[in-house]
MITOR-786232 format. One record per residue (C-alpha): residue number from 1; residue in three letters; x, y, z. Coordinates in nm, 2 decimals, padded with zeros to 4 digits. Layout:
% MITOR-786232
+-----+------+--------+--------+--------+
!  nr ! rest !      X !      Y !      Z !
+-----+------+--------+--------+--------+
! NUM !  ala !      X !      Y !      Z !
...
+-----+------+--------+--------+--------+
//
This chain:
% MITOR-786232
+-----+------+--------+--------+--------+
!  nr ! rest !      X !      Y !      Z !
+-----+------+--------+--------+--------+
!   1 !  met !  07.41 !  09.20 !  13.02 !
!   2 !  lys !  07.61 !  09.50 !  13.09 !
!   3 !  thr !  07.97 !  09.40 !  13.16 !
!   4 !  lys !  08.23 !  09.22 !  12.94 !
!   5 !  asp !  08.23 !  08.93 !  13.19 !
!   6 !  glu !  07.86 !  08.89 !  13.16 !
!   7 !  ile !  07.87 !  08.89 !  12.78 !
!   8 !  val !  08.17 !  08.64 !  12.77 !
!   9 !  asn !  08.01 !  08.41 !  13.03 !
!  10 !  asn !  07.69 !  08.40 !  12.83 !
!  11 !  trp !  07.81 !  08.40 !  12.47 !
!  12 !  leu !  08.11 !  08.16 !  12.47 !
!  13 !  pro !  07.92 !  07.86 !  12.60 !
!  14 !  arg !  07.62 !  07.93 !  12.38 !
!  15 !  tyr !  07.81 !  07.98 !  12.06 !
!  16 !  thr !  08.08 !  07.70 !  12.11 !
!  17 !  gly !  07.90 !  07.44 !  12.32 !
!  18 !  arg !  08.19 !  07.44 !  12.57 !
!  19 !  pro !  08.18 !  07.53 !  12.94 !
!  20 !  ile !  08.34 !  07.87 !  13.02 !
!  21 !  glu !  08.59 !  07.69 !  13.24 !
!  22 !  ser !  08.74 !  07.50 !  12.94 !
!  23 !  phe !  08.87 !  07.83 !  12.79 !
!  24 !  gly !  09.23 !  07.94 !  12.85 !
!  25 !  lys !  09.37 !  08.29 !  12.86 !
!  26 !  tyr !  09.39 !  08.31 !  12.48 !
!  27 !  phe !  09.16 !  08.16 !  12.21 !
!  28 !  leu !  09.06 !  08.22 !  11.86 !
!  29 !  leu !  08.69 !  08.25 !  11.79 !
!  30 !  thr !  08.56 !  08.23 !  11.44 !
!  31 !  asn !  08.25 !  08.12 !  11.26 !
!  32 !  tyr !  08.45 !  08.00 !  10.95 !
!  33 !  thr !  08.39 !  07.63 !  10.99 !
!  34 !  tyr !  08.61 !  07.54 !  10.69 !
!  35 !  tyr !  08.92 !  07.68 !  10.86 !
!  36 !  val !  08.84 !  07.51 !  11.19 !
!  37 !  glu !  08.80 !  07.17 !  11.01 !
!  38 !  leu !  09.12 !  07.23 !  10.80 !
!  39 !  phe !  09.32 !  07.32 !  11.11 !
!  40 !  ala !  09.19 !  07.01 !  11.29 !
!  41 !  lys !  09.28 !  06.79 !  11.00 !
!  42 !  trp !  09.64 !  06.93 !  10.98 !
!  43 !  his !  09.69 !  06.87 !  11.35 !
!  44 !  asn !  09.48 !  06.55 !  11.38 !
!  45 !  val !  09.26 !  06.68 !  11.66 !
!  46 !  pro !  08.88 !  06.66 !  11.71 !
!  47 !  val !  08.64 !  06.94 !  11.66 !
!  48 !  glu !  08.38 !  06.99 !  11.93 !
!  49 !  gly !  08.04 !  07.16 !  11.88 !
!  50 !  lys !  08.01 !  07.10 !  11.51 !
!  51 !  lys !  07.65 !  07.21 !  11.51 !
!  52 !  lys !  07.72 !  07.53 !  11.71 !
!  53 !  thr !  07.79 !  07.87 !  11.55 !
!  54 !  cys !  08.16 !  07.86 !  11.64 !
!  55 !  pro !  08.30 !  07.50 !  11.66 !
!  56 !  ala !  08.60 !  07.45 !  11.88 !
!  57 !  leu !  08.91 !  07.24 !  11.88 !
!  58 !  leu !  08.97 !  07.04 !  12.20 !
!  59 !  pro !  09.26 !  07.21 !  12.38 !
!  60 !  met !  09.39 !  06.89 !  12.54 !
!  61 !  ala !  09.44 !  06.74 !  12.20 !
!  62 !  leu !  09.61 !  07.04 !  12.05 !
!  63 !  gln !  09.98 !  07.10 !  12.11 !
!  64 !  leu !  10.15 !  07.35 !  11.88 !
+-----+------+--------+--------+--------+
//
C-alpha cells in the first residue's frame, strides 16, 4: 500500500467491520470502546462491529 486511498480502503473495513461505501465524508475513528458505547447509549443507536478494533455507530440511526 503506497497511497492514502489504498490505506483507507484497506484499513477502514478491516478495523471497523463496515464496507468502505458506508462511510461519509467525515467520521470519527477511535479505539476507545467505552466512549463509543456511551455515545450510543446517549443517542439510543446501535453499535456495529463490537468485536472489531474500532466499533462504529450506524449512520442511518444517528441524527444529531
